[in-house]
C-alpha positions in Angstrom: 47.3 -4.0 -17.4 43.7 -3.0 -16.2 42.3 -5.3 -19.0 44.2 -8.2 -17.4 42.2 -8.1 -14.3 43.7 -10.1 -11.4 45.7 -12.6 -13.8 49.2 -13.2 -12.9 51.6 -10.9 -14.9 55.2 -11.4 -15.1 57.8 -8.7 -16.1 61.3 -9.3 -17.5 64.3 -7.1 -17.3 66.6 -7.3 -20.3 70.1 -6.8 -18.9 73.2 -6.4 -21.2 75.6 -9.4 -20.7 79.2 -9.3 -20.4 80.9 -10.0 -23.7 84.3 -11.5 -23.7 85.2 -10.1 -27.1 84.2 -6.3 -26.2 85.9 -3.8 -23.8 82.7 -1.9 -23.4 81.1 -2.6 -20.1 77.4 -3.4 -19.9 74.8 -1.1 -18.4 73.8 -2.4 -15.1 70.3 -2.9 -14.2 69.6 -0.6 -11.1 67.7 -1.4 -7.8 65.0 1.0 -9.0 64.5 -0.7 -12.2 64.1 -4.1 -10.4 61.8 -2.8 -7.7 59.7 -0.7 -10.2 59.3 -4.2 -12.2 58.1 -5.9 -9.0 55.6 -3.0 -8.2 54.1 -3.1 -11.8 54.0 -6.9 -12.1 51.4 -9.4 -10.2 53.4 -12.4 -9.7 57.2 -11.5 -9.7 59.8 -10.8 -12.4 61.9 -13.1 -14.5 65.7 -13.2 -14.1 68.0 -15.8 -15.7 71.6 -16.2 -16.9 73.2 -14.9 -13.7 76.6 -15.8 -15.0 76.7 -13.0 -17.4 75.6 -10.2 -15.3 77.7 -7.5 -13.8 78.3 -7.0 -9.9 75.9 -4.1 -9.9 73.1 -6.0 -11.3 73.8 -8.8 -9.0 73.7 -6.9 -5.9 70.5 -5.1 -6.8 69.1 -8.6 -7.7 70.0 -9.6 -4.0 68.8 -6.4 -2.3 65.4 -6.1 -3.6 64.1 -9.6 -3.5 65.3 -9.5 0.1 63.1 -6.6 0.7 60.2 -8.1 -1.2 60.7 -11.5 0.8 60.6 -9.5 4.1 57.4 -7.7 3.2 55.8 -10.5 0.9 52.3 -9.6 2.0 52.6 -6.4 0.1 53.6 -8.1 -3.2 51.5 -11.2 -3.4 48.5 -10.8 -5.7 45.3 -10.8 -3.6 46.8 -9.9 -0.5 47.2 -6.3 -0.7 45.5 -3.3 -2.1 46.8 -0.1 -3.8 46.3 3.0 -1.7 46.0 6.4 -3.1 45.6 9.5 -1.1 46.1 7.7 2.3 49.8 8.5 2.5 51.4 11.9 1.5 54.4 11.2 -0.7 56.8 13.8 -2.2 60.2 13.6 -4.2 59.8 10.6 -6.4 57.7 8.0 -7.9 56.1 6.2 -5.1 54.0 3.1 -4.8 51.6 2.8 -1.7 50.2 -0.5 -0.6 48.1 -1.8 2.4 47.9 -5.3 3.6 44.7 -6.9 5.2 45.7 -5.8 8.7 46.0 -2.1 7.6 49.8 -1.8 7.6 51.1 0.4 4.9 54.1 0.0 2.7 55.6 2.9 0.6 58.2 2.2 -2.1 60.1 5.2 -3.7 62.0 4.6 -7.0 64.5 7.0 -8.6 64.9 6.0 -12.3 66.3 9.6 -12.8 69.8 10.9 -13.3 69.9 13.0 -10.0 69.3 12.1 -6.1 65.8 12.8 -4.9 64.8 13.8 -1.4 61.8 11.5 -0.8 59.5 11.8 2.1 56.2 9.8 3.1 53.9 11.2 5.8 51.9 8.3 7.2 48.5 8.7 8.7 47.7 8.0 12.5 50.2 6.3 14.9 52.4 3.3 14.3 56.0 2.2 14.1 57.7 3.5 10.8 60.4 1.0 9.7 63.1 1.8 7.0 63.0 -1.7 5.2 66.3 -1.4 3.9 68.2 -0.9 7.2 65.6 -2.6 9.2 65.5 0.2 11.7 62.7 2.1 13.3 62.7 5.6 12.2 61.2 9.0 13.4 60.5 10.3 9.9 60.1 8.5 6.4 62.4 10.4 4.6 65.6 9.8 2.7 67.9 11.0 -0.1 67.5 8.3 -2.8 70.4 8.1 -5.3 70.0 7.7 -8.9 68.9 4.2 -9.6 68.3 3.6 -6.0 65.1 2.9 -3.6 63.7 3.9 -0.3 61.1 1.6 1.2 59.1 2.5 4.5 56.5 0.5 6.3 54.1 1.5 8.9 52.9 -1.2 11.2 49.7 -0.5 13.0 
């Protein structure tokens, strides 16, 4: 991906559609898979054929873009910077980004089979918001279920 520079890069997720002739349920696409794809891409992800997706995938595909839309400055190419070492994270795979005003966003994704206790320690002062609930929290920590996400934002 480094070789591509700042060129837009879209990622697609292959979801197994429902098949009318089969009794085997499809494997749903989790919130963690969708969010990880957004964090890896530079310009969004590709989703089509909603009619053949299962309910879990549809729910994840509604929740994650809502969080992205409410924090779009952290996902628009050229509007954010990836940050390392500024925020201490533990418990899961974390993506840390900063916007031009110095606000910070931490995204935890759990693509594993077990729940993870995820925690972020932000530098300095500022309100910390749990982006899923929209509530201000005293500590950026949460138990993230398998296939789940946690997203925290510190406003300066």
